[in-house]
KOLRO-880157 format. One record per residue: x, y, z of N, C-alpha, C in turn. Coordinates in steps of 0.2 Angstrom, whole numbers, plus 2048, in hexadecimal, padded with zeros to 3 digits. Layout:
N
XYZXYZXYZ
...
//
This chain:
190
8047FA800800800800804806800
80280B7FC8068117FC806815803
80B81880580C81C80B80682180B
8038228117FE82781280282E813
80083380F8038398117FD83E811
7FE8448137F98498147F584B80E
7F884B8087F484C8027F0846800
7F28408017EE83B8007E883A805
7E983C80B7E483C8107DE84180E
7E184780C7DC84C80A7D884A804
7DB8477FF7D78457F97D28407FB
7D483B7FF7D08368027CA839806
7CB83E80A7C684180D7C1844809
7C48488047BF84B7FF7BB8457FB
7BE8407F97BB83B7F67B68377FA
7B78378017B28348057AC839806
7AD83F8077A88448077A4843801
7A78437FB7A38427F579F83C7F4
7A28377F779F8307F77998307FB
79983380179383480678E838803
79083D7FF78A8417FC78783D7F7
78B83A7F37888367ED7848307F0
78682D7F67828287F977B82B7FB
77B8317FD7758347FF7708367F9
7738377F476F83A7EE76E8347E9
76C82E7EB76A8297E776482B7E2
76582A7DC75F82B7D775A8267D8
75B8207D975781A7DA7598177E1
7548167E57558137EC74F80F7EE
74E8097EB7498047ED74C7FF7F2
7487FB7F574B7F77FA7507F27F8
7507F07F27557EB7EF7597EE7E9
7577F47E775A7F77E175D7FE7E3
7637FF7E27668057E476B8077DE
76980C7DB76E80F7D67718157D9
7788157D977B81A7DC78281B7D8
7858217DA78B8237D67918237DB
79081F7E179681F7E679C81B7E3
79B8187DD7A18157DA7A681A7D8
7A48207D67A98257D47AE8277D8
7AD8297DF7B382A7E37B78247E4
7B481E7E57B88187E67BC8177E0
7BA8187DA7BE8177D47C481C7D3
7C28227D57C78277D57CD8257DA
7CB8237E07D08217E57D481B7E3
7D18167DF7D48107DC7D98127D7
7D78177D37DC8197CD7E281D7D0
7E18217D57E68257D77EA8227DD
7E781E7E17EB81C7E77EC8147E8
7E88107E47E88097E57E38057E8
7E47FF7E97DE7FB7EC7DD7FC7F3
7E27FC7F87E07FD7FF7DD804800
7DF8097FE7DC8108007D58107FD
7D480D7F77CD80D7F47C98087F8
7CB8037FA7C77FE7FE7C5802805
7CA8058087C880880E7C380E80D
7C48118087C08178067B9814805
7B880F8017B180C8007AE80A807
7B280780C7AF8058127AD80C816
7B18118167B08178197AA81A817
7A981B8107A381E80D79D81A80F
79D81380F79780F812795811819
79A81181D799812824796819825
79A81E822797825823791826820
78F82381A78982481778382181B
78581B81E78081882377F81C829
78482082C78382483277F82A830
78182D82B77F834829778834826
77782F82177182F81D76E82781D
76C82582376A81E82476481D81F
76481781C75E81581775D80E819
75B80C81F75A80682275F804827
75F7FE8297647FB82E76B7FB82C
7707FC8307777FC82E7797F482F
77C7F282A77E7EB8297857EB827
78A7E882B7917E88297937E4823
78E7E08207907DD81A7907E2814
78C7E781478D7EC80F7937F0810
7967F181679C7F48167A27EF813
7A17E98147A67E48117A57E480A
79F7E580779F7E68007A27EC7FD
7A17F18017A47F87FF7AC7F77FF
7AF7F48047B67F28047B87EE7FE
7B57E97FD7B77E57F77B67E97F1
7B17ED7F07B07F17EA7B67F57E9
7B97F97EE7BF7FD7ED7C57F87EC
7C57F37EF7CB7EE7ED7CB7EC7E6
7C57EA7E47C57E87DD7C77ED7D8
7C47F37D97C57F97D57CD7FA7D5
7D07FA7DB7D77FC7DC7DB7F77D8
7DA7F07D97DE7EB7D67DE7EC7CE
7D87EE7CB7D87EE7C47DA7F57C1
7D87FB7C57D98017C27DF8057C4
7E38037C97E98067CB7EF8037C7
7F38087C57F98067C17FE80A7C4
8038067C780980A7CA80C80E7C4
80F8137C68138177C18198137BF
81A8137B982080F7B68268137B5
82B8107B78328137B68338137AF
8388187AD83A8187A683C8117A3
83B81079D83D80A79A84580A79A
84880479B84F80479A851806793
85780979385980B78C85B806787
85B7FF78985C7FA7848567F8780
8507FB78284B7F977D84B7FE777
84A7FB77184B7FF76B84580476A
84680976884180E76683E80C75F
83880D75D83680C757835813753
83A81474F83A81A74B83882174F
83B82175583A82775983382875D
82F82275D82982276082A821768
82882576C82A82377382781D775
82A81977A82981377C82281277F
81F818783819817786813816781
81481877A80F817775810810772
81580C774816806771812801774
81080177B80D7FC77E8057FD77D
8027F877C7FB7F877B7F77F9781
7F27FE7817EF8007877EA7FA789
7EA7F878F7E57F37927E07F6796
7DF7FC7967DB80079A7D37FE799
7D17FD7937CA7FB7927C87F4795
7CD7EF7947CC7E97977CC7E979F
7D17ED7A27D17ED7A97CB7F17AC
7C87F67A87C27F97AB7BC7F47AA
7BC7F17A57B67EC7A47B77E67A9
7BD7E47AA7BE7DF7B07BC7E17B6
7BE7E77B87BC7EA7BF7B57EB7C0
7B17EE7BB7AA7EF7BB7A67E87BB
7A87E47B77A57DD7B77A67D97BE
7AC7D97C07AD7D67C67AA7D97CC
7AA7E07CC7A67E37D279F7E17D1
79C7E17CB7957E07CB7937D97CC
7977D47CA7967CD7CC7977CC7D3
79D7CD7D679E7CC7DD79B7D07E2
79B7D77E17987DB7E67917DC7E5
78F7DF7E07887E17DF7837DB7DE
7857D67DA7807D17D97817CB7DF
7877CA7E07897C57E57887C77EC
78C7CB7EF78C7CD7F67867D17F8
7857D77F477F7DB7F67797D77F6
7787D37F17717CF7F17717CA7F7
7777C87F97777C37FF7757C7805
7787CD8067767D180C76F7D480C
76C7D58067657D78067617D1807
7637CB80575F7C580775F7C480E
7657C58117667C48197627C981D
7627CF81B75F7D481F7577D581E
7557D381874E7D381774A7CD817
74E7C781774B7C18187487BE811
74A7C180C7477BF80574C7BA802
7497B67FE74D7B17FB7527B47F6
7587B17F575E7B37F275C7B47EA
75A7AE7E77597AE7E07547B37DD
74E7B47E074A7B97DD74D7C07DE
7517C27E37547C87E47597C97DF
75D7C47DD7627C47D875F7C67D1
75A7C37D07567C57C97547CC7C9
7527CF7CE7507D67CE7577DA7CE
75C7D87D17627DC7D17667DC7CB
7647D77C67677D77C07667DD7BC
7607E07BD75E7E77BA7637EC7BC
7647EC7C37697F17C57707F07C2
7727EA7C17787E97BE7787EB7B6
7737EA7B37727EC7AC7727F37AB
76F7F77B076F7FE7AF7768017B1
7797FE7B677F8017B97867FF7B5
7867FA7B278C7F87AE78E7FD7A9
78A7FF7A478C80479F78E80B7A2
78A80D7A878C8137AB7938137AE
79480D7B279B80D7B57A080C7AF
79F8087AA7A48087A57A580F7A2
7A08137A07A181979D7A581E7A2
7A381E7A87A68237AD7AD8217AF
7AE81B7B07B58197B27B98197AB
7B68187A67BA81979F7BD82079E
7B98247A17BB82C7A07C082D7A6
7BF82B7AC7C382C7B17CA82A7B1
7CB8237AE7D28207AF7D78247AB
7D68267A47DB8297A17DC8317A3
7D68347A67D783B7A87DB83B7AF
7D98367B37DD8367BA7E48347B9
7E582F7B57EC82D7B47F18337B1
7EE8377AD7F283D7AA7F38427B0
7EE8437B47EE8477BA7F28457C0
7F383E7C07F683B7C77FC83E7C9
8018407C58078447C780584A7CB
80084E7C97FF8547CC7FB8537D2
7F784E7D27F284D7D87F68497DE
7FA8447DC7FD8407E28048437E3
//
C-alpha cells in the first residue's frame, strides 16, 4: 500500500464527502433496487491511490452514509461489499507509474516507447465493472438483502438483474472517461 501522506488523506476525505452526498442523492431507491453513483469516488480513489485506499474509502462511505442518511437498518455485510467494491476497482484500475524503459529497447523510427505498448485499459475497465457487478451487486448485496428482509435469494436475484443491466453501461462510460483523464492528471494530484 502506498504511504499515507497529508495530500492523499485530503483527497480521500474529499472523495468520502462526495461519496456520502452521492449516497444520499440516489435517483432510484426501492427496497431491493438502488441505483446510485457512489461508484465514482471509489473509482477515482482506485485509479489514483490503489486497491487498499479505495477499499477503505468504500467502507467509510458506507458507514458514514448509513449514519448520516439512514435508509433502513445498518447491516455490516453492506460495508463488506463496499470494501470489496473498492478492492476490485483498485486491483483492475490502478497502474503504478512505470519507470523509463531501459535504453536497450529499440525505438521504432523515433516513436516514443509509451506509444508502442497496446493499451489494455478497456479490458481492465470491463473486467472491473463486470466483476463488481457479479460479485458485489448481484452476489453479496442480493445475499444481504435476502438475509435482512427474509426474502428468497433467487427471486431477488432476478429483480436485481435489472439494476445490473442499467448500471453496467453507465459505469463503463463513466469509468472509461475517468481512467485516461485521471492518469494524465495523477502527477499533479498525487
